[in-house]
N, C-alpha and C positions, 0 to 999 in steps of 0.2 A: 786351098786344096779341097776338092770335093770329097764327101764322105761316101763310103761304099754303100750300095743299096742293100736292102734287106731289113730284117728286124733288128732294132737297136733301141735303147732307151734314148729319150729326146730331151731330158732335163730332170729337175728335181721337183716332185710334187710337194713333199714335205720332208723336213728333217725333224726327228723327234729326240728330245733329250729328257732325262729324268730330273725331276725337281724335288728338293726337300720340302719346299713350300711353293706351290704353284702360283700364289698371288705375287710373290717376290719376282718371279720370272715374267709374269704377265705385265707387271708394272715396268720392269726394265725394258722389255722388248716393245712395249707400246709407247711409253713416255720417252725413253732414252733413244731408241732406234726408230720410232715413228711407225711401227707396224700396227695396223688396226686389228683389234680382237674380233674375230669372226665366229668363233665357236668355243663353247665351254660346256662340257657334258660328261656324264659318267662314261668311262671307257667301255666300249662294246664288249660284252662277255667277260669283263674283269671286275668282279664285285669290289666296291670300295675305292676304285681308281678313277681319277679325273683325267680328262683329255682337253687340251686347249689348242686352238689353231689361230695364229696371227698371220695376216696376209702380208707377203712381201711384194707380190704382184698377183694378177688375177689367176695365175696358174701355179703359184708357188707359195708355200706356207712354212712358217716356223711352228713346230708343234711341241707342246710341253706335256709331260705325263707325270702325275703324282700318284704313287701307290701307297697303301697304308703303312708299309714298312720301309719306304725309301729313306726317310730321315734317319733311320737307325743304322744305315749302312755307311761306314766311314769313307771319307774321301782320302785317298792316299796318293800324294804327289809322286810321280814316277811309276805308279801302278794304274790307278783308275784314271788319273788326270796327268797331263804333261806339265802344266803351270805356265809355259809359254811356247811359242811356235818352234823353238830350237831344242826343246827337251823331249824326253822319251815318256811313253806310257806303254802299258801292256799291249801285246799284239791283239788286234781286233777292237781296241778302244779308239775313240775319236781323239786324234791328236789336236786338231783345231778345226774351226769352221771359218771359211772365208765367204762373206756376203759380197754382192756385186753393187757397184755404183755406176751410173750411166756414163759419167765422164769425170775429168779431174775437178771441175767446179763442184760437182755433186759430191765427190769424195771429200773435198775440203769443207763443204757444207755439213756433211755428216760428222766430220771432226769437230766443227763448231757446236753442233747439236749435242754430241756426246759430252764434250767438255763443259757445256753450259749446265749439265746435270751433275757436275762434280766428279765425273769419271775421267781418269788419266788416259791419254792416247799418245802413242808414238807414231811418227811418220808424217808424210808419206815416205816410204822406202821404194826406190825404183828398182824393179826386177827385170827391166828390159821390155818384156811383153806386157807387164802390168805394173801399176803402182799401188801400194797398200798401206793402210794404217792398222795399228794393232792395239788391242785393249782387252780387258777382262770382263766377264759377265758373272752373274750369280753362280754359286756353287762351283767356283774355280773354272768356269768355262774360259777357254782361250779363243778369242774372237779376232777376226780380221775383216776389213772391207777393202775390196780391190776394184780398180777400174782398168779395163783392157786398153792397152796402148797400141798394140799391133797384133797382127795375126800370129798365133802360136804355130809356127812352121816346124814340123818335126825334123826337117833337114838341118835346121840350126839348133834345135833345142834337145835333141836326143844325143847325149854325150857317149861316144863309143867306150870310153873308159868305164863309165857307170854301167853301161850295158854289160860289159864283161864282169864287173864286180857283182852284178845282180844274177849272173849265171845264165844270161839270155843268149842263145845262139843266133846266128844270122838268119836261119830259117824261122826260128821263133819270132825274131824281131819283125820279119816280113809279115807274119800272121798277125802280130799285135798291132802293127800300124795300119794294116788293111784287113780287118776281120772278114772272114768269108761270110757271104750272105747265107741265110737259111731259107729253105723252101717255105712258101706261104701256104700252110695247111688249114688256116682259119681256126687254129686251136685244137687240131685233131691229134697231136702227138700225145701218146699215153704216158702215164706216170712211169718212170723207169723203175726197174727192180731196186730194192734197197741195197745200197753199197756202203758199208761202214766207213770206207775211205773217203767218201764224199762229204761235203758240209751238211749238217742237219740241225734243225731247230731242237730245242730242249723241251720235250714232253715226257711224261711217264711212258716207259717202253711199250707197254701193251696198247695204250691209247694211240701212240704214234704209229705203230704197225697197223692198227685198225684204220686210222685216218689214211694211210698210204694205200690201203686196199679199197677204199671207197671211190666210186666214180666221181669225177669233178662236179657233175650236176648235183649229186647228193650233198657234197660239202657246201656248194653255193646255196642250195635250198635250205640247208640247216643253219646258215649263218647270215641271215638277212637282218639288217638293222637300219631300215630305210626311213623310219619315221623320226623327224627331229624332236627334241625334247619339249619344244614349245609349239603349240598349234597357232598358226597365224590366221586371224579371223577377219582382218580388214586389209 
């Protein structure tokens, strides 16, 4: 089924997770999962923090952040982390990540790769539209790799009972399955007025209000980090 036209996100550029020790995560995602380390540098504008990018494909990365105090923050199963794909964590936290494999042979190949590094893996489990394997990563990450088996057709996979339990009306369901396009203004829509009922990032209040009052061009000009940490000479 075709997607509605207009502005929409078209994939994941990177997923970022916090690390207690960035080297542990780099080793896991490079050696166990086969992702090439493409960048490791001081996080832009964050003193003492490191940022790593490991390539999943040419347009998609797994990113790791280590801040100076990250290792002192406790992991709490059922709060900060779920522990497995069937358990809970606090609203707004990442319950699990599912990576993609091209096909079932690739999925089984990844299971072999992960097991060959001593990491336990369950599956594949057949979900109808995809098949998945499940395992854990550093710092209690709950991880999955899936391969798509058939088109995810909303006519078959949107359960009316769950729609009702989620409090979604028929009119809302129509909007969610076919989001309305937005006019293409080329980025001309201004910053909306501050509304405390809307989602907001956490900054000191005075700083945040000042940032909201700044033109986009000022924010962009004041936040350029275009030079890589190493100059290539050859």
